[in-house]
Backbone as JSON, one array per atom type, in Angstrom:
{
  "sequence": "MTTSFTNPITEDDIANYLANTPDFFERHAELLAAVQFTSPHSTRAVSLQERQAVMLREKIKALEQRTMDMIRNGNDNVVLSDKLLRWARTLFMVSDPWTLPTQMAQEIAEQFSVPQVGIKVWDVMPAFAHADFANGVSDDAKLFASSLMEPFCGLNTGFEAISWLPDPQAVVSLAILPLRVGPAGSTTPAFGMLVLASPDAERFSSAMATDFLQRIAELAGAALSRLR",
  "N": [[0.84, -1.19, 0.0], [0.58, 2.17, -0.88], [2.02, 4.93, 0.76], [2.14, 8.19, 2.33], [4.71, 8.45, 3.15], [6.33, 7.09, 1.39], [5.76, 8.46, -0.93], [6.26, 11.44, -0.75], [4.82, 14.73, -0.37], [5.51, 17.15, -2.78], [7.04, 20.36, -3.67], [6.08, 21.06, -6.17], [3.64, 19.69, -6.15], [2.26, 21.16, -4.24], [2.22, 23.69, -5.48], [0.75, 23.11, -7.8], [-1.68, 22.41, -6.63], [-2.49, 24.85, -5.43], [-2.66, 26.42, -7.73], [-4.77, 25.23, -9.02], [-6.79, 25.55, -7.28], [-8.23, 28.15, -6.83], [-9.83, 29.41, -4.92], [-8.72, 28.93, -2.49], [-7.23, 30.84, -0.96], [-9.24, 32.56, -0.42], [-10.73, 31.24, 1.43], [-8.84, 31.06, 3.38], [-7.88, 33.63, 4.19], [-6.34, 34.87, 6.1], [-3.81, 33.88, 5.82], [-2.56, 35.27, 3.77], [-1.84, 37.69, 4.91], [-0.09, 36.78, 6.79], [2.02, 35.53, 5.5], [5.4, 36.07, 4.73], [8.25, 37.45, 3.02], [11.74, 37.6, 2.13], [13.06, 40.72, 1.37], [14.07, 41.57, -1.95], [15.85, 43.62, -2.14], [16.91, 44.18, 0.3], [17.59, 42.98, 3.67], [15.36, 42.82, 5.19], [12.11, 41.6, 6.19], [9.22, 41.27, 4.11], [5.76, 41.72, 3.27], [3.51, 39.56, 1.42], [2.02, 41.11, -0.38], [3.64, 43.39, -0.61], [5.91, 42.24, -1.76], [4.87, 41.37, -4.19], [4.27, 43.84, -5.29], [6.83, 44.9, -5.63], [7.87, 43.08, -7.51], [6.16, 43.63, -9.62], [6.82, 46.3, -10.19], [9.44, 45.9, -11.07], [8.99, 44.41, -13.37], [7.62, 46.28, -14.91], [9.64, 48.18, -15.19], [11.47, 46.69, -16.7], [9.99, 46.33, -19.04], [9.77, 48.99, -19.86], [12.45, 49.49, -20.43], [12.83, 47.75, -22.58], [11.11, 48.92, -24.41], [12.39, 51.41, -24.81], [14.75, 50.47, -25.97], [13.72, 49.43, -28.35], [12.81, 51.78, -29.53], [15.24, 53.15, -29.87], [16.53, 51.36, -31.61], [14.8, 51.56, -33.76], [15.17, 54.25, -34.48], [17.88, 54.13, -35.19], [17.69, 52.47, -37.43], [16.27, 54.1, -39.16], [18.12, 56.14, -39.59], [20.18, 54.67, -40.89], [18.78, 53.84, -43.17], [18.31, 56.31, -44.39], [20.95, 57.03, -45.0], [21.59, 54.98, -46.79], [19.85, 55.57, -48.89], [20.84, 58.08, -49.67], [23.37, 57.33, -50.55], [22.68, 55.6, -52.67], [21.49, 57.45, -54.34], [23.69, 58.95, -55.21], [24.9, 57.07, -56.84], [23.17, 56.93, -59.03], [23.68, 59.39, -60.12], [26.19, 59.36, -61.22], [27.78, 59.8, -64.18], [29.9, 58.97, -65.75], [31.09, 55.86, -66.41], [33.69, 54.96, -65.91], [34.55, 56.2, -63.6], [32.87, 55.23, -61.72], [33.33, 52.89, -59.88], [35.33, 53.96, -58.16], [34.08, 56.28, -57.1], [31.92, 55.06, -55.88], [33.14, 53.56, -53.84], [34.28, 55.65, -52.35], [32.0, 57.02, -51.47], [30.74, 55.08, -49.89], [32.61, 54.82, -47.83], [32.4, 57.38, -46.75], [29.62, 57.82, -46.17], [28.96, 55.66, -44.47], [30.96, 55.54, -42.64], [33.23, 53.81, -42.97], [36.45, 52.63, -42.6], [38.19, 51.56, -44.65], [37.7, 50.78, -48.07], [37.27, 48.61, -50.78], [36.99, 47.72, -54.25], [36.51, 45.36, -56.79], [35.98, 44.27, -60.11], [35.1, 41.95, -62.69], [35.11, 40.34, -65.96], [34.38, 42.46, -67.6], [33.41, 44.98, -70.06], [35.4, 45.35, -73.08], [36.37, 48.0, -73.2], [36.89, 48.68, -70.59], [38.78, 46.94, -69.71], [41.45, 47.35, -69.01], [41.45, 48.85, -66.77], [42.23, 49.7, -63.35], [40.39, 48.73, -61.49], [39.48, 46.46, -62.67], [41.4, 44.54, -62.71], [43.92, 42.32, -61.26], [42.77, 40.25, -59.79], [42.56, 36.99, -58.65], [41.78, 33.71, -60.0], [40.93, 32.03, -57.98], [39.9, 33.84, -56.12], [37.74, 34.81, -57.55], [36.16, 32.51, -57.74], [35.65, 32.16, -55.04], [34.09, 34.43, -54.51], [31.8, 33.83, -56.03], [30.91, 31.67, -54.61], [29.82, 32.69, -52.34], [26.75, 33.19, -50.88], [25.71, 35.14, -49.43], [26.75, 38.18, -47.75], [30.03, 37.96, -46.33], [31.25, 38.15, -43.05], [33.76, 38.84, -40.69], [36.85, 38.1, -38.9], [40.05, 39.15, -40.16], [41.75, 36.84, -41.97], [43.74, 36.7, -43.76], [42.71, 37.16, -46.35], [42.63, 37.46, -49.91], [41.38, 39.74, -50.83], [42.04, 41.88, -49.16], [44.33, 42.92, -50.14], [43.57, 44.73, -51.99], [43.16, 47.06, -50.75], [44.09, 50.31, -49.4], [45.67, 50.18, -47.03], [46.51, 47.33, -46.09], [47.66, 46.13, -43.82], [46.4, 47.23, -41.65], [43.98, 46.06, -41.36], [41.63, 44.42, -39.43], [39.04, 43.36, -39.0], [36.58, 42.44, -41.44], [34.2, 42.84, -44.15], [32.98, 40.99, -46.8], [31.48, 41.38, -49.81], [29.7, 39.77, -52.25], [29.22, 40.6, -55.67], [26.52, 40.7, -57.79], [24.19, 40.43, -60.54], [20.89, 40.91, -59.96], [18.41, 39.8, -57.5], [18.74, 39.34, -53.86], [20.15, 36.25, -52.8], [20.43, 35.12, -55.26], [21.78, 32.72, -57.52], [23.47, 33.2, -59.56], [26.7, 33.54, -61.14], [29.17, 35.52, -59.46], [30.29, 38.78, -60.4], [32.02, 40.48, -59.31], [33.58, 41.89, -56.34], [33.02, 43.52, -53.27], [34.75, 44.99, -50.69], [34.77, 45.76, -47.29], [36.54, 47.21, -44.7], [38.01, 47.28, -41.39], [39.91, 48.5, -38.55], [38.88, 47.72, -36.19], [37.99, 44.97, -34.3], [35.39, 44.24, -33.72], [33.77, 45.5, -35.54], [32.98, 44.26, -37.96], [31.76, 41.59, -37.22], [31.42, 37.99, -37.01], [28.98, 37.36, -36.0], [27.16, 39.29, -36.65], [24.19, 40.69, -38.17], [23.41, 40.46, -41.65], [21.67, 41.7, -43.36], [21.48, 44.45, -44.06], [23.96, 44.86, -45.3], [23.58, 43.19, -47.43], [21.7, 44.61, -48.92], [23.29, 46.76, -49.73], [25.09, 45.34, -51.34], [23.38, 44.45, -53.39], [22.54, 46.89, -54.58], [25.03, 47.92, -55.36], [25.87, 45.93, -57.14], [23.91, 46.18, -59.14], [24.43, 48.79, -60.07], [27.13, 48.62, -60.95], [26.87, 46.85, -63.01], [26.77, 48.19, -65.36], [29.27, 48.23, -66.39], [29.72, 45.91, -67.75]],
  "CA": [[0.0, 0.0, 0.0], [1.37, 3.39, -1.0], [1.8, 5.88, 1.85], [2.75, 9.51, 2.13], [6.13, 8.37, 3.43], [7.02, 6.64, 0.18], [5.51, 9.46, -1.96], [6.05, 12.7, -0.02], [4.3, 15.87, -1.13], [6.58, 18.01, -3.27], [6.69, 21.75, -3.91], [5.25, 21.08, -7.38], [2.29, 19.27, -5.76], [1.63, 22.3, -3.56], [1.99, 24.73, -6.48], [-0.36, 22.67, -8.65], [-2.91, 22.49, -5.83], [-2.89, 26.26, -5.3], [-3.05, 26.92, -9.05], [-6.06, 24.64, -9.4], [-7.78, 25.83, -6.22], [-8.12, 29.6, -6.67], [-10.56, 29.94, -3.76], [-8.03, 28.53, -1.26], [-6.9, 32.01, -0.15], [-10.48, 33.19, 0.03], [-11.11, 30.52, 2.65], [-7.76, 31.23, 4.36], [-7.38, 34.97, 3.91], [-5.36, 35.27, 7.1], [-2.47, 33.46, 5.38], [-1.97, 36.31, 2.92], [-1.22, 38.69, 5.78], [0.95, 36.14, 7.61], [3.17, 35.12, 4.68], [6.42, 37.1, 4.55], [9.4, 37.1, 2.19], [12.9, 38.48, 2.25], [13.08, 41.72, 0.3], [15.21, 41.37, -2.89], [16.76, 44.77, -2.07], [17.44, 44.33, 1.66], [17.43, 41.75, 4.46], [14.13, 42.88, 5.99], [10.98, 40.8, 5.72], [8.12, 42.04, 3.53], [4.55, 40.93, 3.08], [3.27, 39.05, 0.07], [1.57, 42.23, -1.2], [4.81, 44.23, -0.9], [6.77, 41.51, -2.69], [4.23, 41.41, -5.5], [4.41, 45.21, -5.8], [8.21, 45.03, -6.08], [7.99, 42.31, -8.74], [5.43, 44.35, -10.66], [7.63, 47.46, -10.58], [10.59, 45.42, -11.84], [8.5, 44.03, -14.7], [7.33, 47.53, -15.62], [10.93, 48.78, -15.54], [12.03, 45.9, -17.8], [9.21, 46.66, -20.25], [10.17, 50.34, -20.27], [13.78, 49.38, -21.04], [12.66, 47.14, -23.9], [10.49, 49.93, -25.28], [13.42, 52.36, -25.18], [15.65, 49.8, -26.9], [13.03, 49.36, -29.63], [12.81, 53.13, -30.1], [16.6, 53.43, -30.32], [16.78, 50.56, -32.81], [14.02, 52.15, -34.85], [15.86, 55.47, -34.91], [19.1, 53.72, -35.89], [17.31, 51.95, -38.74], [15.9, 55.25, -39.99], [19.38, 56.79, -39.98], [20.83, 53.82, -41.88], [17.99, 53.9, -44.4], [18.59, 57.61, -45.02], [22.3, 56.97, -45.57], [21.54, 54.1, -47.94], [19.19, 56.3, -49.97], [21.77, 59.1, -50.16], [24.41, 56.63, -51.3], [22.08, 55.14, -53.93], [21.28, 58.63, -55.19], [24.96, 59.3, -55.85], [25.17, 56.11, -57.91], [22.39, 57.33, -60.19], [24.18, 60.65, -60.66], [27.5, 59.16, -61.87], [27.57, 59.67, -65.63], [31.06, 58.32, -66.37], [31.29, 54.53, -65.81], [35.08, 54.8, -65.48], [34.72, 56.71, -62.23], [31.85, 54.66, -60.84], [33.86, 52.12, -58.74], [36.03, 54.84, -57.22], [33.1, 57.1, -56.4], [31.13, 54.17, -55.04], [33.93, 53.26, -52.65], [34.42, 56.87, -51.55], [30.72, 57.33, -50.84], [30.52, 54.1, -48.81], [33.49, 55.2, -46.73], [31.91, 58.62, -46.14], [28.26, 57.69, -45.64], [28.83, 54.64, -43.44], [32.14, 55.61, -41.77], [34.04, 52.61, -43.13], [37.82, 53.09, -42.77], [38.77, 51.19, -45.94], [36.75, 50.15, -49.0], [37.87, 48.19, -52.05], [36.06, 47.13, -55.23], [37.06, 44.75, -58.0], [34.99, 43.65, -61.0], [35.72, 41.22, -63.8], [34.23, 40.1, -67.11], [33.86, 43.77, -68.02], [33.52, 45.27, -71.49], [36.79, 45.61, -73.48], [36.75, 49.39, -72.93], [37.31, 48.82, -69.18], [39.61, 45.78, -69.38], [42.75, 47.73, -68.47], [41.26, 49.69, -65.58], [42.72, 49.08, -62.11], [39.32, 48.0, -60.79], [39.17, 45.22, -63.4], [42.59, 43.7, -62.73], [44.5, 41.95, -59.97], [41.92, 39.31, -59.08], [42.88, 35.62, -59.04], [40.65, 32.82, -60.26], [40.42, 31.54, -56.69], [39.08, 34.89, -55.53], [36.49, 34.86, -58.31], [35.37, 31.35, -57.31], [35.21, 32.44, -53.68], [32.99, 35.39, -54.6], [30.6, 33.13, -56.53], [30.46, 30.71, -53.59], [29.13, 33.41, -51.27], [25.34, 33.46, -51.11], [25.41, 36.33, -48.64], [28.02, 38.79, -47.34], [30.85, 37.32, -45.3], [31.77, 39.07, -42.05], [34.59, 38.15, -39.71], [38.22, 38.57, -38.72], [40.95, 39.02, -41.29], [42.61, 35.66, -41.9], [44.63, 36.71, -44.91], [41.98, 37.12, -47.61], [43.24, 38.18, -51.03], [40.7, 41.01, -51.03], [42.62, 42.99, -48.39], [45.42, 43.52, -50.93], [42.99, 45.78, -52.81], [42.95, 48.22, -49.89], [45.27, 51.18, -49.24], [46.51, 49.78, -45.9], [46.11, 45.97, -45.7], [48.16, 45.77, -42.49], [45.52, 47.78, -40.61], [42.69, 45.36, -41.39], [41.4, 43.41, -38.39], [37.79, 42.7, -39.38], [36.14, 42.87, -42.77], [32.99, 42.28, -44.76], [33.18, 40.74, -48.23], [30.17, 41.36, -50.44], [29.73, 39.36, -53.65], [28.42, 41.46, -56.53], [25.79, 39.97, -58.82], [23.01, 41.08, -61.09], [19.71, 40.19, -59.5], [18.05, 39.96, -56.09], [19.46, 38.57, -52.85], [19.94, 34.81, -52.9], [20.63, 34.66, -56.62], [22.9, 31.78, -57.66], [24.28, 33.54, -60.73], [28.1, 33.79, -60.76], [29.51, 36.89, -59.1], [31.19, 39.45, -61.35], [32.83, 41.41, -58.57], [33.54, 41.84, -54.88], [33.15, 44.76, -52.53], [35.3, 44.66, -49.38], [34.74, 46.81, -46.29], [37.5, 46.78, -43.68], [38.14, 48.13, -40.21], [40.88, 48.05, -37.55], [38.1, 47.29, -35.01], [37.64, 43.56, -34.42], [33.95, 44.06, -33.56], [33.01, 46.24, -36.56], [32.37, 43.27, -38.86], [31.88, 40.3, -36.53], [30.72, 36.87, -37.65], [27.64, 37.23, -35.43], [26.31, 40.41, -37.04], [23.21, 40.47, -39.24], [23.96, 40.92, -42.93], [20.6, 42.19, -44.23], [21.81, 45.77, -44.57], [25.07, 44.68, -46.23], [23.03, 42.57, -48.64], [21.09, 45.69, -49.7], [24.4, 47.47, -50.36], [25.61, 44.49, -52.42], [22.42, 44.46, -54.51], [22.62, 48.18, -55.26], [26.34, 48.03, -56.0], [25.87, 45.02, -58.29], [23.08, 46.76, -60.18], [25.12, 49.96, -60.61], [28.35, 48.21, -61.65], [26.56, 46.04, -64.2], [26.99, 49.06, -66.53], [30.64, 48.0, -66.89], [29.81, 44.59, -68.37]],
  "C": [[0.88, 1.25, 0.0], [1.01, 4.36, 0.12], [2.47, 7.19, 1.51], [4.23, 9.49, 2.41], [6.91, 7.93, 2.21], [6.82, 7.62, -0.97], [5.23, 10.8, -1.28], [5.53, 13.79, -0.95], [5.47, 16.78, -1.51], [6.09, 19.45, -3.42], [5.81, 21.88, -5.15], [3.82, 20.68, -7.06], [1.55, 20.44, -5.1], [1.29, 23.4, -4.57], [0.81, 24.37, -7.38], [-1.7, 22.77, -7.91], [-3.41, 23.93, -5.74], [-3.34, 26.84, -6.64], [-4.43, 26.43, -9.45], [-7.14, 24.85, -8.34], [-7.74, 27.32, -5.92], [-8.85, 30.17, -5.45], [-9.91, 29.57, -2.43], [-7.78, 29.75, -0.37], [-8.13, 32.81, 0.23], [-10.94, 32.52, 1.33], [-10.07, 30.71, 3.76], [-7.09, 32.58, 4.14], [-6.3, 35.4, 4.9], [-3.93, 34.89, 6.7], [-1.77, 34.54, 4.56], [-1.25, 37.36, 3.77], [-0.05, 38.1, 6.56], [2.2, 35.79, 6.81], [4.12, 36.29, 4.5], [7.6, 36.55, 3.76], [10.56, 38.03, 2.52], [12.89, 39.44, 1.08], [14.27, 41.47, -0.62], [16.23, 42.5, -2.81], [17.31, 45.01, -0.68], [17.21, 43.01, 2.39], [16.14, 41.74, 5.26], [13.04, 42.02, 5.35], [9.89, 41.72, 5.18], [6.93, 41.12, 3.34], [4.44, 40.48, 1.62], [2.87, 40.2, -0.86], [2.75, 43.13, -1.59], [5.72, 43.55, -1.93], [6.18, 41.53, -4.09], [4.37, 42.8, -6.13], [5.83, 45.43, -6.35], [8.4, 44.31, -7.42], [7.31, 43.02, -9.9], [6.22, 45.56, -11.14], [8.83, 47.04, -11.42], [10.17, 45.01, -13.25], [8.22, 45.28, -15.54], [8.63, 48.19, -16.08], [11.57, 48.04, -16.71], [11.31, 46.19, -19.11], [9.57, 48.04, -20.78], [11.53, 50.31, -20.97], [13.68, 48.78, -22.44], [12.05, 48.12, -24.88], [11.52, 50.95, -25.75], [14.41, 51.76, -26.16], [15.03, 49.73, -28.29], [13.01, 50.72, -30.32], [14.19, 53.48, -30.64], [16.92, 52.65, -31.59], [16.03, 51.11, -34.01], [14.67, 53.4, -35.39], [17.14, 55.14, -35.68], [18.79, 53.23, -37.29], [16.93, 53.08, -39.69], [17.15, 55.97, -40.49], [20.1, 55.99, -41.06], [20.1, 53.86, -43.22], [18.24, 55.21, -45.14], [19.97, 57.61, -45.68], [22.32, 56.11, -46.82], [20.9, 54.81, -49.14], [20.11, 57.38, -50.55], [22.87, 58.48, -51.01], [23.88, 56.17, -52.65], [21.87, 56.31, -54.88], [22.56, 59.03, -55.9], [25.3, 58.35, -56.98], [24.41, 56.48, -59.18], [22.99, 58.56, -60.89], [25.53, 60.52, -61.34], [27.28, 58.91, -63.35], [28.71, 58.93, -66.33], [31.32, 56.97, -65.7], [32.71, 54.31, -65.3], [35.25, 55.19, -64.02], [33.79, 56.06, -61.22], [32.43, 53.85, -59.67], [34.54, 53.0, -57.69], [35.06, 55.68, -56.42], [32.23, 56.27, -55.46], [31.85, 53.88, -53.73], [34.05, 54.48, -51.75], [33.12, 57.2, -50.8], [30.4, 56.35, -49.72], [31.35, 54.48, -47.59], [32.95, 56.42, -45.99], [30.56, 58.43, -45.46], [28.19, 56.76, -44.44], [30.06, 54.56, -42.53], [32.94, 54.3, -41.78], [35.48, 53.05, -43.42], [38.44, 52.78, -44.14], [37.74, 50.43, -46.78], [37.49, 49.81, -50.29], [36.85, 47.53, -52.95], [36.87, 46.55, -56.39], [35.91, 44.14, -58.79], [35.73, 42.95, -62.13], [34.65, 40.92, -64.85], [33.57, 41.4, -67.57], [33.99, 43.92, -69.53], [34.98, 45.6, -71.83], [37.26, 47.03, -73.15], [37.28, 49.58, -71.51], [38.31, 47.75, -68.77], [40.93, 46.16, -68.73], [42.65, 48.63, -67.24], [41.76, 48.95, -64.34], [41.64, 48.25, -61.43], [38.97, 46.68, -61.46], [40.34, 44.25, -63.44], [43.05, 43.36, -61.32], [43.64, 41.03, -59.14], [42.22, 37.9, -59.57], [41.61, 34.81, -59.32], [40.05, 32.28, -58.96], [39.52, 32.57, -56.03], [37.73, 34.99, -56.24], [35.58, 33.69, -57.92], [34.83, 31.56, -55.9], [34.02, 33.4, -53.68], [31.7, 34.7, -55.04], [30.05, 32.14, -55.52], [29.68, 31.38, -52.47], [27.69, 33.69, -51.66], [24.86, 34.67, -50.32], [26.74, 36.94, -48.22], [28.71, 38.0, -46.24], [31.35, 38.39, -44.35], [32.62, 38.28, -41.06], [35.98, 38.76, -39.63], [39.04, 38.33, -39.97], [41.87, 37.82, -41.09], [43.49, 35.55, -43.14], [43.92, 36.6, -46.25], [42.7, 37.94, -48.67], [42.67, 39.59, -51.16], [41.33, 42.16, -50.25], [43.78, 43.64, -49.14], [44.9, 44.62, -51.84], [42.85, 47.1, -52.04], [44.22, 49.05, -49.73], [46.22, 50.71, -48.14], [46.09, 48.39, -45.39], [46.53, 45.59, -44.28], [47.25, 46.24, -41.36], [44.19, 47.05, -40.51], [42.62, 44.3, -40.3], [40.11, 42.65, -38.66], [37.35, 43.25, -40.73], [34.83, 42.22, -43.17], [33.28, 42.15, -46.25], [31.82, 40.53, -48.86], [30.3, 40.9, -51.9], [28.79, 40.24, -54.48], [27.83, 40.65, -57.67], [24.73, 40.88, -59.42], [21.81, 40.27, -60.64], [19.49, 40.37, -58.01], [18.91, 39.12, -55.17], [19.14, 37.09, -53.0], [20.13, 34.26, -54.3], [21.85, 33.75, -56.69], [23.74, 32.07, -58.89], [25.71, 33.84, -60.28], [28.33, 35.26, -60.44], [30.43, 37.48, -60.16], [32.06, 40.49, -60.64], [32.74, 41.18, -57.07], [33.75, 43.25, -54.32], [33.64, 44.39, -51.13], [35.31, 45.9, -48.51], [35.62, 46.36, -45.13], [37.64, 47.8, -42.57], [39.25, 47.61, -39.29], [40.2, 47.57, -36.26], [37.63, 45.85, -35.21], [36.14, 43.32, -34.36], [33.13, 44.73, -34.68], [32.29, 45.29, -37.5], [32.54, 41.88, -38.25], [31.05, 39.24, -37.24], [29.29, 36.72, -37.15], [26.68, 38.31, -35.9], [25.34, 40.02, -38.15], [23.74, 41.09, -40.53], [22.9, 41.49, -43.87], [20.95, 43.52, -44.87], [22.95, 45.69, -45.58], [24.58, 44.06, -47.54], [22.38, 43.63, -49.53], [22.18, 46.5, -50.43], [24.93, 46.66, -51.54], [24.68, 44.49, -53.63], [22.5, 45.76, -55.3], [23.95, 48.34, -56.0], [26.41, 47.14, -57.24], [25.08, 45.59, -59.45], [23.79, 47.93, -60.87], [26.33, 49.56, -61.45], [28.1, 47.34, -62.86], [26.69, 46.85, -65.49], [28.36, 48.81, -67.16], [30.76, 46.71, -67.69], [29.3, 44.63, -69.81]]
}
């Protein structure tokens, strides 16, 4: 025969009983006044009502913090969107394709405060075949670009792309953006790479979201397709 000694009542049993018996404290109202807890902010004892009030205030404070974080994130997104639109506008205004890669890199550096920016394209029209932006890319780098389905972000481990930058030795983290014609996720071969570099290890970390960088890659790919 099973007894309470072999199956003692657990805290879960008590919690389940109270949860399923909401009128318990109506029948034993004196318990509410008698129950006391240690205050989370001091060593003094507080009543159940006081403890609940403290917990409620902490929840409200946490919700307020989350709301402020959402507002800040929303403001940051608006600022980034404005910068992206200004950058895209400059691409439309470039009339000479020869200057497009250089101006594109300069505008990215200025609008988004990127210390170093490099661009290379290949399979261009014969008129641009001897331009600096169309040379100095190995077959391995071209295959690497085509293998990327989204921008790569992380620490510098000796990528060829850093040799396209003014100061390769200063690169600690970087983002490599494959350039294609078409929307994000396209499997068409890349015809170029855009590299953004920083001496800050956290600027382009492997954990960062790449949605915004993907938008830059799409716009850059569309603009540079004039060279093909």
